[in-house]
N, C-alpha and C positions, 0 to 999 in steps of 0.2 A: 451273444454267446460268450461265455467266460472261459478263457484258457489261461491257466497259471495266474489268476488274479487280474487278467487284462480283458476288458470287454472289447471284442472285435466288431468291426463295422458290418452293418446290414446295409447293402447298397442296392438301390433301385435305379435301373437304367430305362429311359423312356424315349420312344420315337413318337412325338406328339402329332396329333392330326385327327381327322374324322375317324380313322382307325388307329387306336393307340397301341403301339408295340411296347412290350415291357419284358424285362428280365429282372428277377429278384435274386440276389446272391448274398452269401454270408462269407465274410473273411474267416478263414480257419487258420490254425497254427502253421500249417505248411503250404498255404495257398488260399484258394477260395472254392466254394461250392455253390453251384447254381441251383436254386431251390424251386423257382417257378419261371415259366416262359409262356408268353401268349400274346394274344391280341384281344382288344375290346372295341367293339363297334359303337360309335356315337361319342360326341364330345363330352356330354354330361356323364355317361356311363363310365368313361375313362377316368374322369375326375373323381367320381364316387369311389372307384377302386383305390386310387392313390390316397384319398382321404381316409379310407377304412383301415389302412395298414396302421397297426398300433405304434410302430417305431420304424423310422428310417433314418439312418445316420447320414447317408450321402445320397443325393439324387443327381444322377448324370442324365442330362437331357440334350437332345439335338437341338441346337439353337435354330431359330427361324428368323431369317433376316430378309426383308423385302429388298431384292437386288434390282439394279437398273434394267431397263428394257434390253433384251438381247438384240443381236444383230438383225433378227427377223422383223423387228419393229412391233411384234406382238407382245402385249403386256399380260402375263398370266394373272395379274392381280386386278385387272379391270372388273369393276362391278362386284368385287369380293367384299365380304363382311369381315374378312381376316379372322375367321374362327380359330385357326391354329394359333395365331398370335394371342388371342384372348385366352385360349386354353393354357398356353405357356405362362401367361401372366398369373393365371389362377394356380398353376402348379407352383410358381414361385411363392405365392401367398401361402399355400399349404406347407411348403418347405419352411417358411418363416414361422408358421404356427407350430410345427413339429420340431423347430430348432434344428432342422436338417441342413447340412452343408449342401449348396447347389453348385453343380459344375456344368457349365455350358460348353458344348463342343460343336464345332462347325462340321458340315457334311464331309469336308475334305479328310476327316479322320477315319471315315468308313473303310476305305480300301485296306489300310493297315489292320484295322480291327477285324475285318472279314478274314484276312490272311491268318491272323493269330487264332481265329476261331476255327480255322480249317474249312472255311466256306469260300465259294467263288463269288467275287464281287462283279455285278453287272450294272454299270452306270445307267440310271434312269429306269431300271426295272420296277414295275408296279407290284404292289402286294408284298413287299419285303419288310413289313413293319417290325416283327419280332426279331428278324435277322439284323435289321439296322440297330435296334436296341442292344442286341448282343454285341455287335461290332463296337458300339460306343462303350459298353461295359468293358470289353477286352482292351480297348485303347486306354481307358482310364486305369485299369488294373496293371497293365504292362508299363505304361509311361509314368504314372503317378505313384502307384504302390510298389512298383519295381518287382512285380510277380512274374515268374516265367510262365509263358502261355500254357505249358504242360501241367502247371500246378493248379490251373483253373478247371475244375471238373464239374460235370453235370451230375446231380443227384439222380439215382434211379427213378425217383418219384417225379422228377422235373420233365414231364412230357409237355408238349406244346398244346396249350389250351386256346382255342380260337372261338370267339363269340360269333354268332351268326350275323 
């Protein structure tokens, strides 16, 4: 979008995984507008969505790091094909092809992002894919773009779209 001769960023925030959470936002003159929010089921379907977007200036993505075995001794990655890591690598390839800047964020950014979005953060809660993507978007916009949380608005057309 062009404001006063300046092209403002189109930002895609992603929570990668078997269910991909996404939020698409456009920086505007006085803040940002959230254009689309949703989830897409299936690794390949999520990648097709990202690939189909004609332009993305910045991709904010929750980084996925295989962490050491917890105190319980149970390794959640046993016998895993690490599909989320593969999806993340392919998102990075898409970003390179589209010449998009990619920003990796750790899960520890989510509590602040949830707060700035006006949502309650519940650690470990399942099924919060688009909410996690929104938290990462908020964290990026507030900490990197220096936008006030109140200047980040949801477009009336930006209803949550969830694939089956």
